[in-house]
N, C-alpha and C positions, 0 to 999 in steps of 0.2 A: 412485389409484382409477380404474378404467376407467369412462368415462361415454359414453353414446350420445346423439347429437344429431340432431334432425330439421331439415332446411333446406327451406323452401318458397319458391317464386317464382310469379308470375302474369304472364301475357301474353295477347295477343289471338289468338283462334282464326283460322286461315286460311280455314275453311269458313263460319262463321256470324258471325264478329267478336265472339263471346262470350268470357267469361273462361276461360282455361286455367290450371289449378293443377298445378304440377309439384313433385315432392319427391325428396329423397335423404336417406339415413341415413349418418352418419359416427361414428367412434369416436375418443375422445381417451384416452390412457393416464393423463394427469394434466392439471392446469390450464394448464401452459405448453407442452405438446407440440403438435405439428401433428396435424391430423385424419388418420386412416388408415382403412382398410377402408371406403372410400366406395362406397356402393351406391345406384344410382337406384331409386326405388320406383314411378316412372311419372308420366304426365301425362295429364290428361283435361279436355276442355271441359265446363264445368258446364252449358252450354246445350244442346249437341247431342250430347255423348258422344264426339266425335272424339278419338282418341288422337294427340296431337301432341307428340312428345318435345322438340322445340326450336322456338324462335321463328324463323320464316323470313322474315317481312316486317320492314322497319325499323320500329322503334317503341320503346316503353319497357317494360322488364322490371322489375317490382317485386320486390325481394329483401326477405325478412323475416328478422329476426334469428334465429339458431339457437335451438331450444328443446330443453332437456335432457329426455330421456325417463327414465322410471323414478322420477320424483319424485312423491310423493303416493300416493294410493290406486291400486293396480293394478286393471285391469279383469279380472275372472276369468271373465266370461261370454263365450261365443263368439258370442252374438247381438249384431250391431252396433246394433240398436235400443236396447239397454240402455246402450250407451256414452255416448249423449248425454243420458241421464236421461229419455228418452221412456218413456211408459207404454204397454205393449203393448195392442193392441185386444183386447176381450173378446168 
C-alpha cells in the first residue's frame, strides 16, 4: 500500500535568528521499502518570513519523526483557517 510521509525539521534563521521550519514529502510503496518521490515543500522563518532552504551557520538542526499523511479525517475545505479548527470571524 502506497503511503505518503511528511518530514519536518527546524533550524535558526540567518537573518533574525528566529525558527525556520523546513519540510519535504516522500512516498513509500510498502512498510519495508525506501522512500521515493522525495519533494521539498519549502522552508520559512516563523519570525521574519525569510525563505531559507538550508541551514548555513553551524548549529543544531532538529529533525522530527516522519508523519504519515492521509490517516484520519481529510480536510475538504480549501480555506486554511478551517484546517486548524479555528472559527472564522463573523
